[in-house]
N, C-alpha and C positions, 0 to 999 in steps of 0.2 A: 485515510487509506489503511488504517491498522485496526483492528478490533476483531479478534477471532475467538469464538467459542463454538464448538460443534453443536449443531441444533439439537441432536439427540441428547447430548450431555446436558444442555440447557433445560430440557424438559425434565430430566431426572434430578438436577441439582437446584433446588428451589432457593437455596441460600446464597446463590451467586448473584449479587444484587447490583452490579454495575451495568452501564449500557453494554449490551452484548456485542459480539463481533459484527463487522460490516460484511463479512463473508463467511460462508460455511466451509468446513473441510468436506469436499464432495464424497459421497458414498461410492461413487464410481468415477473412473477417469476415462476421458474420450479415447476411442480406439487408437488414435494416432499418437497418443502420448506413450513414450517408451516405458518399458517395465521398470527401468531404473528410476524414472521420474515418478512412477506410481509408488515405488517403495519410499522415495523421499517424502512425497506428499502425505502418504499414510503415516509414516513415522513422525512427521511434524504434527500431523493432526492428533496423533496419540499423545504427543508431548503436551499439547494444549489441553486435551482431555484430562490428562493426569494432573496438570496444573490447576484446572478447574475443580477437580475432585479434592485436591489439597486445600483449596480455598473453602470448599464445603466443610471439610473436616475442621479447619481452623475456625470456622464461623459457628460451630456448634453452640458456643456459649453466648452468641450474640442474639438477643431477642429483638426481632423486628416486627413492626406492626404495619398493616396496610395504610395506616394513617401517617406513618413516617414519610418525610419528604422524599427520601431516597427510593422507597418502595412506590410511592405515588408516581414519581417520574419514570421509574422503570416500567411499571405497568402501563402507564399512559403513552409511552413512546414505542410500544411493541410493534405496531403496524408500520410506523415510519422506519423503524430500525430494520424490519424484515424487508421492506422495499429496497433499502440501501444495500442490505446484506446480499440480496439476490440479484443485484444489478450485474450485467455482463462484465463490466470492468472489474468489479470486486472478485467475481468468481474466476475470471481469467488470471488475475494476479495470483490468487492462491494456487491455481493449477500450474503456475510457472510460465504463463503466456504473457509476460510483461516485456515490452520493448524498452530498450534503454532510453530512447528519446521520451517516451511517455513517462517513464520513471522520473526523469529529470523535470518534466513539466509538472508532474504531480508534486514533486518536492518543492518546486517553485511556488505552486499554489499554496501549499502548507506554510511556506515561509511568510507569505502575505497574510494569511489567516492568523497565524500565531503572533506575528508582529503587531497586528491590530489588537488581538485579544490581550496580549501582555502589556501593551501600551495602556490600554484601558484598565487593566487590573492594577497596574502601578498607580494610575491616577486615582483609583478608588480603593486602594488597599486598606484604608482606615474606615471605610464605610461600614456601618454596623451589620449590613447584610453580607458583606464579603470578607471582613477581617478574619472571621473564624476559619475560612477555607483558603487563606492566603499562604501558599507554600512555594515561594519562588525558587528556592535552591533545589527542591525536590522535583518540581513539575515543569518549570518553564523550558520551552523547546526552541525558542528563536535562535539562540546562540548555536545550538547543536545543528539546526537546519542551515545556518550560515556556513558551518564547517562542511556539511555535506555538499552544499552548492559549490563551495570553493574546490572541493575534490572533483565534482562532476563537470564543472565548467572551466575551472582554472582560476588564477588569482583575480582576473577581471570579471568574475561571475556576475557582478551587479549590472554590467553592460549587456549581458546576454539574456537576462530574465525579464519577464513582464507578467503582469497578473492576468490569469485566464479570465475570459469574459464572464464565465459562470461564477468565478470566485469574487468578482467585484461587488455584487449585491451582498454577499456574505460579509466581506470586509466593511462595507458601508453600514450594514446593520449593527455589527459589533461596535463601531465607533458611535453610532447613534445611541445605542443602549448605554454605553459607557458615559456619554455626556448628558443624557436626559433621563435615563431610567437605570441607574447603576445596579439596583437590586437584581435586575434580570441577567446580569453578567454571570451569576451563579449557574444559570441553565447552560450557558455556553461553555463555562469551565468544566462542569460536570460531564457534558456530552463529549468533549474532546479529551480531557486528561484521563478520566477513568477508563474510557474505551481504549485509548492508546496504551495505557498501562496494562490493561487486561490482555491484550493480544499482540502487542508489537513484536514480540520475539519470533513468532512464526513468520511474519512478513519479512523480518530482517533476514532470516535464514533463506527464504525463497529468493529474495533479491540478491543475496550474496552468491548463491549457487547459479542462478540463471544469468545474472549480469556479470559474473566473474569478478565480484568485488572482493577486496582483501578481507581475510578473516579477522584482521585486527580492527575492523570497524569503520574504516574510511568509507564515506558515502552513505552510511546507515546510522550515524550517531543519533539521529532523531529517535530511533527506536530503543535506545539505551537510557535507562534512568539510573545513573551511577550513584546518586545520593539516596536511593531507596534500596535497602538491603533485603527487605521482606515485602514484596508487593501485597501479599494477603493482609499483613498487619497494617500496612499503610492504607489500604482500601477500607479496612474496618475503622481506622481513625477518621478518614475522610467522611465516611457515612455517618459516623457518630456526630461529627461537627455539623454536617448538613442537617441531620435530624434535630439538632439543638437550636437551629435558627428559629426565631419567633416569626412565624408566618401565619396569616389568617387564611381563610378559605379562598378569598379572592386572589391573594398573592400566590397561593399554590396553583391556582388555575392559570394565572399569567405565566408562571415559571414553566408549567407544562406546555403551554402554547409556544413559548420561546424555545424550549428544548426540541419540540417537533419541527419548528422552523429551522433550527440548526441541522437537524437530520435532512430536511428537504434541501438545504443549501449544499450539504455534502453530496447528496444524490445528484444534484445538478452538475456539480464539478465532475463526478464520475461519468455522467452522460456526455459531457463535453470531451473528456479524455477519450472515451470510447469512440466518439466520432472522429477525433483527430487521428486516432490509431488506425482508422480505416484507410487513411491516406499515406501511412508510413509503411514502406516496404518491409516485409518480414526480414528479421535479422538472421545472420548465418550462425551455424553451430561452431564448435571449437575449431574444426578443421577448415572453416571458411566456406563450406558448401551447405545448402539447406538440407534439413532432414526430410524424410518422407512425410512426416506430419505436416510440414509446410506446403506439401504438394497435393494435398487432398487425396492421397493414396494413388496418384497417377505416376507409376514408376517410369513412364516415358519421359517424365520431366527430371529424372534423376541423372546427374552428370555421369555417374558410373555406368548406368545403363546406356546413355547416349555414347559414351566412350567405347563401350563394347560393340555397339552397332557401327560406330565410325571405323573401328579396326576391321570390321567385316566389309568395309568398302562402300557403305551406304552414304552417299554424299549428303542426303537430307539430314542425317544424324550428325554428320560433321558440322554442318551449319548450325544445327540445334545446340551441339556441345559448345561451339564457339560463342554463340549468343549467351548461353548460361554462364560460361566462365567469365565473360566480360562484365557481367552484372555484379560480381563479387570481387572485392579488393584482393583477398588472398589468392583466389583462383586466377585473377587477372595477372598477378605477378608470376604465378606458375606458368601461365600460358606464354607470357613474354619470354621467360627463361627458356621454355621449350622451343619456341620459334627461333630464338637466338642460337640454341644448340644445333637445331636442324640446319639453319643457314650456315653455321660454321662447318658442319659436317659436309654439306654439299660443296662448299668452297674448297675444302681440303680434297674432296674426291675429284673435282674438276681440274685441279692444278696439274 
């Protein structure tokens, strides 16, 4: 769920050699998104662009060849990456259309994936193909995800989560690779860690703003790499270690196939989350009532509009207003308070 590099920037910056983002910063925003949201999305997109440009400047002295493993994987996964990047779920997330329940489910899925990946990494940390790219303190995400889940679900979070159906084959594949073909773990680590490191900050900001998460980081620890002080420098180090691995043509081909498989697994998780999201009621805004964006532009569904009509004495709108208010917790409480006040006033008047 994290990997963000603007598509236009990617075309210009040829030295940005990690897996690119799983979503684009959109060049336009849907008409129903508020001007404020447009400003936030644009500013966050620009911050990612500036970050990518800094990486480009930092990488000027890095001489890379198409034969290098990092370049071979990047070029060979472009199509798979673009499919995941342009998935509805990924685009909706970046536009700020992420529901809290989906965010929780996505975080749970990541927990299972990273638990499997890091279990197998620890099992094979001394393997000649993996030892060079073993950076547990800098990269491992399982503990951070556990903290996020505790914040999102509470102390008994383990009792509330389960692995998404689409994530199970991903988890099973990682375990199979770790036990039978550990050299291929490199492809899974490269796909996940370098992508998360490249674009996690913009996702973190979107989630914090839209889901009203604390600015101190609770709920989004996954996106913070506290032990990496310079992402650009670390990515150069990781690429250099990757390119130093002794791999023949056949192993490079197998690593590329495994990286493409990892992208496919991620896309399938996105697709399942998108389907689940269709059955989750749209969440309310700060004041407990839906925005016009959630109503498809139909102002007759707006509580304020219905209230105005109700004041005008139109009973149909009174019923409509009541139904809408009862659907939202905050408005529900306001309605109960209003009814109690009116009842009290009537009792006083009749005394």
